[in-house]
Legacy VTK file of the C-alpha trace (Angstrom):
# vtk DataFile Version 3.0
C-alpha trace
ASCII
DATASET POLYDATA
POINTS 459 float
-21.662 -45.807 9.550
-21.632 -42.330 10.944
-23.744 -42.822 14.072
-22.820 -44.814 17.150
-26.160 -46.637 16.887
-25.354 -47.873 13.368
-21.827 -48.855 14.342
-23.028 -50.786 17.381
-25.771 -52.599 15.443
-23.515 -53.500 12.518
-20.729 -54.604 14.863
-23.067 -56.797 16.915
-24.649 -58.380 13.841
-21.170 -58.978 12.420
-20.215 -60.685 15.690
-23.342 -62.878 15.484
-22.549 -63.851 11.886
-18.882 -64.452 12.655
-19.749 -66.528 15.721
-22.288 -68.552 13.727
-19.808 -69.257 10.941
-17.069 -70.126 13.437
-19.410 -72.444 15.312
-20.452 -74.002 12.003
-16.870 -74.788 11.001
-15.949 -76.022 14.484
-18.983 -78.311 14.385
-17.881 -79.529 10.969
-14.422 -80.260 12.351
-15.966 -82.186 15.245
-18.178 -84.134 12.833
-15.281 -85.018 10.526
-12.941 -86.032 13.332
-15.334 -87.798 15.709
-18.967 -88.205 14.664
-18.342 -89.464 11.125
-16.059 -92.381 12.210
-18.585 -93.285 14.901
-21.421 -93.206 12.386
-19.365 -95.350 10.002
-18.625 -97.926 12.700
-22.246 -98.063 13.851
-23.592 -98.484 10.314
-20.898 -101.086 9.533
-21.895 -103.126 12.581
-25.549 -102.981 11.550
-24.779 -104.036 7.967
-22.596 -106.940 9.136
-25.352 -108.124 11.514
-27.959 -108.035 8.747
-25.677 -109.960 6.373
-24.864 -112.544 9.049
-28.566 -112.982 9.779
-29.348 -113.502 6.084
-26.480 -115.981 5.675
-27.590 -117.853 8.806
-31.121 -118.240 7.440
-30.820 -119.321 3.786
-34.499 -120.189 3.737
-35.325 -116.484 4.377
-37.012 -114.742 1.387
-34.255 -112.243 0.617
-36.372 -109.757 -1.317
-39.057 -109.531 1.389
-36.523 -109.239 4.191
-34.629 -106.432 2.506
-37.859 -104.628 1.626
-39.051 -104.739 5.259
-35.619 -103.674 6.523
-35.563 -100.689 4.171
-39.010 -99.670 5.365
-37.682 -99.307 8.924
-35.403 -96.433 7.817
-32.594 -97.521 5.503
-31.379 -97.161 1.928
-30.364 -100.601 0.581
-28.860 -101.570 -2.740
-27.861 -105.125 -3.707
-25.501 -105.828 -6.615
-24.619 -109.354 -7.797
-21.476 -110.566 -9.498
-22.976 -109.776 -12.899
-23.461 -106.164 -11.703
-27.239 -106.446 -11.685
-28.648 -103.909 -9.239
-31.696 -104.048 -6.957
-32.739 -101.163 -4.694
-35.000 -101.318 -1.646
-36.742 -98.485 0.133
-36.279 -94.914 -1.028
-33.790 -94.905 -3.932
-30.324 -93.412 -3.723
-29.985 -89.988 -5.313
-26.674 -91.032 -6.873
-25.945 -94.704 -7.587
-22.606 -94.193 -9.315
-19.847 -96.379 -7.886
-16.507 -97.244 -9.411
-15.978 -100.856 -10.452
-12.878 -101.207 -8.269
-14.920 -100.605 -5.123
-17.630 -102.979 -6.254
-15.145 -105.759 -6.999
-13.460 -105.168 -3.635
-16.757 -105.819 -1.830
-17.589 -108.850 -4.005
-14.153 -110.235 -3.127
-15.033 -110.243 0.576
-13.905 -106.795 1.806
-15.913 -104.153 3.621
-16.309 -100.731 1.989
-16.299 -97.831 4.516
-17.918 -95.211 2.308
-19.169 -93.059 5.191
-15.724 -92.640 6.749
-14.066 -92.158 3.361
-16.637 -89.724 1.988
-14.880 -86.511 0.776
-14.399 -83.851 3.459
-17.117 -81.313 2.754
-19.471 -79.446 5.022
-21.067 -81.786 7.508
-24.500 -81.013 6.061
-23.378 -82.439 2.724
-21.526 -85.328 4.322
-24.271 -86.330 6.717
-27.254 -85.980 4.398
-25.630 -87.012 1.078
-27.866 -89.808 -0.221
-25.243 -91.509 -2.394
-24.003 -95.084 -2.690
-20.511 -93.673 -2.217
-21.648 -92.499 1.232
-22.711 -95.983 2.438
-21.297 -99.151 3.942
-20.576 -102.048 1.552
-20.529 -105.610 2.907
-20.174 -108.931 0.960
-23.229 -111.210 1.144
-23.427 -114.926 0.348
-26.958 -116.070 -0.425
-27.558 -119.399 -2.056
-24.845 -119.918 -4.592
-24.472 -116.199 -5.400
-22.162 -113.524 -4.018
-23.630 -110.027 -3.603
-22.344 -106.614 -2.667
-24.716 -105.326 0.018
-24.717 -101.518 0.475
-26.522 -99.873 3.395
-26.951 -96.393 4.832
-29.537 -94.859 7.194
-32.432 -92.955 5.625
-31.673 -89.585 7.216
-34.679 -87.936 5.600
-37.020 -90.468 7.137
-35.348 -90.253 10.528
-35.099 -86.468 10.639
-37.810 -85.293 8.266
-39.518 -83.207 10.943
-36.416 -82.557 13.043
-34.351 -80.844 10.376
-37.264 -78.477 9.664
-37.487 -77.819 13.378
-33.762 -77.115 13.627
-33.872 -74.861 10.549
-36.781 -72.895 11.998
-35.012 -72.711 15.341
-31.861 -71.286 13.737
-33.774 -68.779 11.601
-35.902 -67.538 14.497
-32.833 -67.331 16.741
-30.990 -65.155 14.237
-34.007 -62.915 13.564
-34.776 -62.526 17.260
-31.102 -61.759 17.963
-31.060 -59.009 15.344
-34.324 -57.489 16.656
-33.050 -57.551 20.235
-29.752 -56.012 19.120
-31.628 -53.162 17.401
-33.798 -52.500 20.455
-31.051 -52.870 23.052
-28.655 -50.711 21.047
-31.251 -47.973 20.802
-31.651 -48.110 24.585
-27.877 -47.991 25.100
-27.303 -45.133 22.624
-30.234 -43.037 23.918
-28.292 -41.409 26.818
-25.422 -40.627 24.436
-27.850 -38.815 22.123
-29.145 -36.819 25.089
-25.578 -36.004 26.074
-24.866 -34.868 22.514
-27.942 -32.606 22.592
-26.742 -31.228 25.926
-23.323 -30.372 24.471
-25.010 -28.529 21.596
-27.132 -26.657 24.128
-24.032 -25.582 26.066
-22.312 -24.575 22.822
-25.274 -22.248 22.175
-24.902 -20.716 25.623
-27.745 -22.566 27.367
-26.333 -24.133 30.529
-29.665 -25.135 32.053
-29.643 -28.841 31.182
-31.071 -31.868 32.943
-29.940 -35.422 32.247
-31.531 -38.582 33.598
-29.797 -40.120 36.610
-28.461 -43.636 36.163
-26.279 -45.940 38.228
-23.990 -47.075 35.413
-21.050 -45.381 33.664
-23.440 -43.254 31.592
-24.979 -41.994 34.823
-21.577 -41.027 36.179
-20.755 -39.278 32.916
-24.098 -37.423 32.955
-23.552 -36.341 36.553
-20.059 -35.049 35.745
-21.410 -33.287 32.668
-24.162 -31.505 34.630
-21.585 -30.501 37.255
-19.421 -29.045 34.486
-22.449 -27.236 33.013
-23.240 -25.685 36.404
-19.638 -24.508 36.747
-19.666 -23.038 33.250
-22.987 -21.349 33.965
-21.568 -19.788 37.129
-18.438 -18.577 35.317
-20.537 -17.190 32.462
-22.842 -15.327 34.826
-19.859 -13.897 36.656
-18.360 -12.781 33.364
-21.576 -11.104 32.245
-21.972 -9.375 35.589
-18.365 -8.186 35.473
-18.798 -6.785 31.941
-22.037 -5.094 32.923
-20.508 -3.471 36.013
-17.392 -2.374 34.126
-19.483 -0.929 31.294
-21.600 1.065 33.738
-18.520 2.235 35.637
-16.752 3.334 32.437
-19.782 5.022 30.879
-20.161 7.646 33.619
-16.513 8.848 33.603
-16.602 8.982 29.797
-19.643 11.231 29.892
-17.894 13.467 32.428
-14.687 13.582 30.376
-16.606 14.517 27.257
-18.467 17.261 29.149
-15.289 18.658 30.690
-13.561 18.552 27.302
-16.394 20.552 25.757
-16.156 23.186 28.544
-12.381 23.436 28.114
-12.769 23.947 24.371
-15.297 26.752 24.902
-13.368 28.476 27.676
-9.950 28.354 26.029
-11.229 28.452 22.447
-9.447 25.241 21.560
-10.030 23.777 18.113
-7.119 21.520 17.208
-6.707 18.029 15.691
-5.796 16.825 19.178
-9.139 17.793 20.687
-10.923 16.220 17.720
-8.971 12.990 18.299
-9.885 13.051 21.985
-13.581 13.409 21.119
-13.289 10.564 18.577
-11.683 8.261 21.136
-14.300 9.173 23.745
-17.075 8.408 21.224
-15.449 5.097 20.306
-15.183 4.034 23.963
-18.745 5.170 24.565
-19.978 3.080 21.619
-18.020 0.107 22.922
-19.478 0.325 26.423
-23.005 0.788 25.028
-22.648 -2.305 22.874
-21.257 -4.264 25.808
-24.290 -3.244 27.851
-26.611 -4.280 25.024
-24.950 -7.683 24.764
-25.016 -8.238 28.506
-28.672 -7.253 28.644
-29.512 -9.679 25.847
-27.424 -12.430 27.455
-29.138 -12.028 30.794
-32.524 -11.585 29.081
-33.198 -8.607 31.294
-34.830 -6.896 28.336
-38.134 -8.623 27.655
-38.784 -8.578 23.919
-42.009 -6.905 22.813
-43.343 -8.845 19.870
-45.904 -7.253 17.631
-46.770 -6.990 13.947
-45.337 -3.954 12.156
-44.376 -2.834 8.665
-40.919 -4.190 7.836
-40.651 -2.360 4.508
-41.312 1.016 6.170
-38.712 0.274 8.841
-36.063 -0.504 6.219
-36.978 2.532 4.120
-36.473 4.830 7.131
-33.149 3.172 7.893
-31.935 3.580 4.310
-32.941 7.236 4.400
-30.820 7.738 7.541
-27.755 6.384 5.716
-28.434 8.289 2.507
-25.610 10.746 3.076
-23.099 7.902 3.527
-24.227 6.387 0.234
-23.659 9.749 -1.445
-20.326 10.277 0.300
-18.903 6.984 -1.064
-20.916 7.244 -4.306
-22.425 3.798 -3.759
-25.094 2.356 -6.021
-28.190 1.227 -4.136
-30.803 -1.335 -5.120
-33.889 -2.138 -3.073
-36.721 -4.624 -3.353
-39.020 -3.855 -0.442
-42.565 -5.070 -1.055
-45.172 -4.267 1.579
-44.466 -6.762 4.362
-45.800 -7.176 7.885
-43.406 -8.921 10.273
-44.018 -10.225 13.769
-41.147 -9.356 16.100
-39.541 -6.754 18.332
-39.244 -3.700 16.110
-36.571 -1.994 18.212
-34.304 -5.053 18.368
-34.755 -5.948 14.709
-33.972 -2.363 13.752
-30.608 -2.850 15.513
-30.049 -5.913 13.316
-30.767 -4.062 10.045
-28.748 -1.057 11.259
-25.649 -3.181 12.007
-25.831 -5.094 8.745
-26.365 -2.008 6.601
-23.614 -0.021 8.331
-21.211 -2.967 7.867
-22.128 -3.215 4.180
-21.380 0.494 3.734
-18.136 0.371 5.735
-16.697 -2.631 3.902
-17.743 -1.615 0.391
-15.309 0.524 -1.582
-16.295 3.699 -3.438
-18.540 3.239 -6.483
-19.590 -0.164 -5.133
-23.086 -1.630 -4.960
-25.398 -2.495 -2.054
-28.820 -4.091 -2.314
-31.501 -4.944 0.234
-34.291 -7.395 -0.517
-37.316 -8.661 1.412
-38.316 -12.212 0.585
-41.576 -13.619 1.937
-41.721 -17.393 2.442
-44.609 -19.608 3.525
-43.701 -19.515 7.227
-40.857 -16.997 7.440
-39.529 -13.678 6.191
-35.984 -13.195 4.929
-34.079 -9.933 4.608
-31.102 -10.198 2.255
-28.176 -7.745 2.311
-25.816 -7.882 -0.700
-22.682 -5.817 -1.191
-19.735 -5.746 -3.563
-17.296 -5.142 -0.725
-13.986 -6.693 0.270
-15.552 -10.029 1.205
-14.701 -12.444 3.996
-12.052 -15.202 3.769
-13.543 -18.709 3.868
-11.683 -19.621 7.060
-13.035 -16.522 8.841
-16.768 -17.039 8.205
-17.371 -19.139 11.306
-15.798 -16.531 13.593
-17.376 -13.282 12.417
-20.091 -13.574 15.088
-17.554 -13.983 17.904
-17.320 -11.067 20.269
-14.503 -8.574 19.572
-13.481 -10.592 16.526
-12.627 -8.703 13.370
-11.287 -10.138 10.147
-7.505 -10.002 10.385
-6.803 -7.923 7.329
-4.911 -4.705 6.854
-7.855 -3.368 4.881
-10.335 -3.983 7.683
-8.119 -2.765 10.508
-8.267 0.735 9.044
-12.071 0.680 9.327
-13.554 1.724 12.628
-15.468 -0.866 14.611
-15.625 -2.697 17.919
-16.177 -6.259 16.736
-19.424 -6.483 18.718
-22.025 -5.537 16.102
-22.479 -8.987 14.567
-22.478 -10.610 18.015
-25.444 -8.372 18.903
-27.111 -9.253 15.594
-26.755 -12.963 16.327
-28.186 -12.628 19.831
-31.234 -10.727 18.583
-31.882 -13.159 15.717
-31.617 -16.104 18.124
-34.070 -14.344 20.423
-36.492 -14.402 17.470
-35.654 -18.101 16.779
-34.233 -17.019 13.436
-31.135 -17.878 11.430
-28.291 -16.000 9.729
-26.654 -17.315 6.557
-23.420 -15.826 5.236
-22.104 -16.231 1.690
-18.962 -14.386 0.781
-16.155 -14.392 -1.757
-12.947 -12.589 -0.934
-12.628 -9.473 -3.076
-16.092 -9.849 -4.609
-18.610 -9.197 -1.856
-20.867 -10.670 0.812
-24.485 -11.829 1.056
-26.054 -12.009 4.516
-29.555 -13.478 4.838
-31.545 -13.074 8.043
-34.587 -15.328 8.271
-37.223 -14.739 10.948
-39.932 -17.416 11.386
-43.503 -16.123 11.405
-46.388 -17.516 13.412
-50.090 -16.849 13.519
-50.434 -13.848 15.800
-53.889 -15.073 16.801
-52.488 -18.244 18.393
LINES 1 460
459 0 1 2 3 4 5 6 7 8 9 10 11 12 13 14 15 16 17 18 19 20 21 22 23 24 25 26 27 28 29 30 31 32 33 34 35 36 37 38 39 40 41 42 43 44 45 46 47 48 49 50 51 52 53 54 55 56 57 58 59 60 61 62 63 64 65 66 67 68 69 70 71 72 73 74 75 76 77 78 79 80 81 82 83 84 85 86 87 88 89 90 91 92 93 94 95 96 97 98 99 100 101 102 103 104 105 106 107 108 109 110 111 112 113 114 115 116 117 118 119 120 121 122 123 124 125 126 127 128 129 130 131 132 133 134 135 136 137 138 139 140 141 142 143 144 145 146 147 148 149 150 151 152 153 154 155 156 157 158 159 160 161 162 163 164 165 166 167 168 169 170 171 172 173 174 175 176 177 178 179 180 181 182 183 184 185 186 187 188 189 190 191 192 193 194 195 196 197 198 199 200 201 202 203 204 205 206 207 208 209 210 211 212 213 214 215 216 217 218 219 220 221 222 223 224 225 226 227 228 229 230 231 232 233 234 235 236 237 238 239 240 241 242 243 244 245 246 247 248 249 250 251 252 253 254 255 256 257 258 259 260 261 262 263 264 265 266 267 268 269 270 271 272 273 274 275 276 277 278 279 280 281 282 283 284 285 286 287 288 289 290 291 292 293 294 295 296 297 298 299 300 301 302 303 304 305 306 307 308 309 310 311 312 313 314 315 316 317 318 319 320 321 322 323 324 325 326 327 328 329 330 331 332 333 334 335 336 337 338 339 340 341 342 343 344 345 346 347 348 349 350 351 352 353 354 355 356 357 358 359 360 361 362 363 364 365 366 367 368 369 370 371 372 373 374 375 376 377 378 379 380 381 382 383 384 385 386 387 388 389 390 391 392 393 394 395 396 397 398 399 400 401 402 403 404 405 406 407 408 409 410 411 412 413 414 415 416 417 418 419 420 421 422 423 424 425 426 427 428 429 430 431 432 433 434 435 436 437 438 439 440 441 442 443 444 445 446 447 448 449 450 451 452 453 454 455 456 457 458
């Protein structure tokens, strides 16, 4: 029971079953305490009247009278002092009766079998067609004493009614379950929409619309949309702030770098300090450029230009650009780049491959191995980057695409980087409706798979 819909349905059906069982046992209690004694008294009165009528009319043909009486809706059994038995009407299902009870009736006492019938479910007690569940009255006819046992023929009286009640109960339960399923789906529907809206906000899409209602769900939806609008405003302000700051920092950095170059030429400076200054200027410049790229992608100011182009050629050129870094770290390279046409923005996707390849080189130790593979699927293309680098801890995998986040390790802190590269990669892949899968084992290496869906360019 993971979903609210399942929980609600199961809970409601459990309530229906529990209520039905509770009602059943309460009805049984009412039958045992009230209805059964009343039924016993009513049947006893009827039996006594019939016996008195027979005794008052000795000329009455006993067999015919009892046969006609049974036909009106009764089970009748007559037992004489020699224990000879005669049954009239529909026979009893169980005619067993202890001799003590029989002798008690023959001796002039009334047997209250209905009231004394064992306490079972009322269905068993009410419909049990047994001599034990009847009224026994002594009968004097002629010179013979009889034990006269009588009980109503419930089957004859309720033959159609009990089928009607059974059908009524079955249809009520089935209809209740169907209505519970439908009503629960209607109730859970706004919660599902709210869940989808939360996922949308988590992915950075604040433009959500929820149906207006006048109940508590409507109030929750209204509050949620208000929160989404506030978050959207804060996010836009943040992006605008980063964009403005990046622009404002980029110009002074360019000026500082230019002035530093002039100072070096004029005063013939060539020291480790000036080299460090240039390195820091370059690092800040890279940071501001990446911030601008992210902001541009966030605000979708850069309209992607989708077209078909050769993916294998693009990757071959990129690998060639990094050839000297492979040689510098003496890395082994393996490529599987079959001729592949991909539909996407070549400039943006090149940034993706560039970031992933540069990361693989940076985080792979000397004499390590890096491989790049193109895999063509029926409706998508995957590019797989494998390295034998330092790997990523399991608990860090979910955060590597966060902005400015870098794996907290002494080994990675010594490697240059801004923590924005993978955030840019994720934005570009999402722009192409693609996915990124990361598999990594600490100390053994990382596999990153980028999958870009492909569509018919003629559509």
